C-alpha positions as CSV (number, residue, x, y, z in Angstrom):
1,M,20.3,3.8,19.5
2,M,19.0,4.2,15.9
3,L,22.4,5.5,14.7
4,S,24.1,2.6,16.5
5,L,21.9,0.1,14.8
6,Q,22.6,1.8,11.5
7,A,26.4,1.6,12.1
8,K,26.1,-2.1,12.8
9,G,24.5,-2.7,9.4
10,C,20.8,-3.1,10.2
11,H,18.4,-2.9,7.3
12,N,15.8,-0.8,9.0
13,I,14.5,0.7,12.2
14,N,11.5,-1.4,13.3
15,L,9.1,0.3,15.7
16,V,7.0,-2.4,17.3
17,S,3.6,-1.4,18.8
18,P,4.7,2.3,18.8
19,T,1.3,4.1,18.8
20,H,1.4,5.2,22.4
21,V,4.9,6.8,22.1
22,I,4.6,8.5,18.7
23,P,5.4,12.0,20.1
24,Y,8.7,10.7,21.6
25,I,9.5,8.8,18.5
26,L,9.0,11.9,16.3
27,D,11.4,13.9,18.6
28,A,14.0,11.1,18.5
29,L,13.8,10.8,14.7
30,E,14.3,14.5,14.2
31,L,17.5,14.3,16.2
32,A,18.7,11.1,14.6
33,V,18.0,12.2,11.0
34,G,19.9,15.4,11.8
35,K,22.9,13.2,12.7
36,G,22.7,11.1,9.6
37,L,20.0,8.4,10.0
38,Y,18.9,7.2,6.6
39,L,17.5,3.7,7.2
40,P,13.9,2.9,6.3
41,L,11.5,3.3,9.3
42,V,9.1,0.4,9.9
43,Y,5.8,1.0,11.7
44,N,4.9,-2.5,13.1
45,S,1.5,-2.5,14.7
46,G,-1.5,-4.6,15.5
47,G,-3.4,-2.7,12.9
48,Y,-5.8,-0.9,15.3
49,D,-4.5,2.6,14.5
50,S,-6.5,5.7,14.0
51,V,-6.2,7.5,10.7
52,E,-5.6,10.7,12.6
53,T,-2.5,9.3,14.2
54,L,-1.3,7.7,11.0
55,R,-1.5,11.1,9.2
56,L,1.0,12.5,11.7
57,L,3.4,9.9,10.2
58,D,2.9,10.8,6.6
59,G,6.2,11.3,5.0
60,I,8.1,9.8,8.0
61,V,7.3,6.1,7.9
62,D,8.7,4.1,5.0
63,I,7.2,0.7,5.6
64,Y,4.0,-0.1,7.4
65,M,3.6,-3.6,8.7
66,P,0.2,-3.9,10.3
67,D,-1.8,-7.0,11.3
68,M,-5.2,-7.7,9.9
69,K,-6.5,-10.0,12.7
70,Y,-10.2,-10.3,12.1
71,S,-12.7,-9.4,9.4
72,D,-15.8,-10.0,11.6
73,E,-16.8,-7.6,14.4
74,K,-18.3,-10.3,16.6
75,I,-15.2,-12.5,16.4
76,A,-13.0,-9.4,17.1
77,E,-15.1,-8.5,20.2
78,E,-15.1,-12.1,21.4
79,L,-11.4,-12.8,21.0
80,S,-9.9,-9.3,21.6
81,G,-12.6,-7.3,23.2
82,I,-12.6,-4.8,20.3
83,K,-15.8,-4.8,18.4
84,D,-14.8,-2.1,15.9
85,Y,-11.5,-3.7,15.0
86,P,-12.4,-4.5,11.4
87,K,-13.7,-1.0,10.7
88,V,-10.7,0.8,12.3
89,N,-8.3,-1.7,10.8
90,K,-9.5,-1.3,7.2
91,A,-9.4,2.4,7.4
92,A,-5.9,2.3,8.8
93,I,-4.7,-0.1,6.1
94,K,-6.1,2.2,3.4
95,E,-4.4,5.2,4.9
96,M,-1.1,3.3,5.2
97,H,-1.2,2.3,1.6
98,R,-2.1,5.9,0.5
99,Q,1.1,7.1,2.3
100,V,3.6,4.4,1.1
101,G,2.0,2.4,-1.7
102,D,2.9,-1.2,-2.6
103,L,6.0,-2.8,-1.1
104,Q,9.2,-2.0,-2.9
105,I,12.1,-4.4,-2.5
106,D,15.7,-3.6,-3.5
107,E,18.1,-5.9,-5.6
108,Q,19.2,-7.6,-2.3
109,G,15.6,-8.5,-1.4
110,V,15.3,-5.9,1.4
111,A,12.1,-3.9,1.7
112,Q,12.6,-0.2,1.2
113,R,9.1,1.3,1.2
114,G,5.5,0.2,1.1
115,L,2.9,-1.8,2.9
116,L,3.3,-5.4,4.1
117,V,0.2,-6.8,5.8
118,R,0.4,-9.7,8.3
119,H,-2.5,-12.1,8.8
120,L,-2.7,-15.0,11.3
121,V,-4.9,-17.8,10.0
122,L,-7.0,-19.1,12.9
123,P,-8.8,-22.4,13.3
124,N,-12.4,-22.7,12.1
125,R,-12.0,-19.6,9.8
126,L,-12.2,-17.3,12.8
127,A,-9.9,-14.8,11.2
128,G,-11.9,-14.4,8.1
129,T,-8.9,-15.0,5.8
130,Q,-10.9,-15.0,2.6
131,E,-12.5,-11.7,3.5
132,V,-9.1,-10.2,4.4
133,V,-7.6,-11.2,1.0
134,R,-10.7,-10.0,-0.8
135,F,-10.5,-6.6,0.9
136,L,-6.8,-6.1,0.1
137,A,-7.3,-7.1,-3.5
138,Q,-10.4,-5.0,-4.1
139,E,-10.0,-2.0,-1.9
140,V,-6.2,-1.6,-1.4
141,S,-4.1,-3.1,-4.2
142,T,-3.8,-6.5,-6.0
143,N,0.0,-6.0,-5.5
144,T,-0.3,-5.9,-1.7
145,Y,2.2,-8.1,0.0
146,L,0.5,-10.4,2.5
147,N,2.4,-12.5,5.1
148,I,0.1,-15.4,6.0
149,M,1.0,-16.9,9.3
150,A,-0.4,-20.1,10.8
């Protein structure tokens, strides 16, 4: 399928919520690369990824596109049932950036490598948008691309 998408002119292979199938993806990628796959690989996740799992992808993923949903543990637990989301998410974002760096875009405006963070602004400041932006600027990179959604 990846080679078919490449032949049709796709810009990348976007793996959406792939964490639970990483071993199968790695096997498929080995076969596809052996047959000529060269497109950037996008890891598109909710941002609740363990650093250990992400390290398995070092040198394989070209673009990380995680969510940063909440900056507050209480809100994360209330809305998603995951109290440690902010802690796990921040560690994951740092590891992703360590692997791929800031987003690099080619002359056609197509992302080739790097980190692109998505953040959904929620009513009543529930998402902690200011804290998310501050974290990215102070602990990741002032050049981090941030997709603000409303």
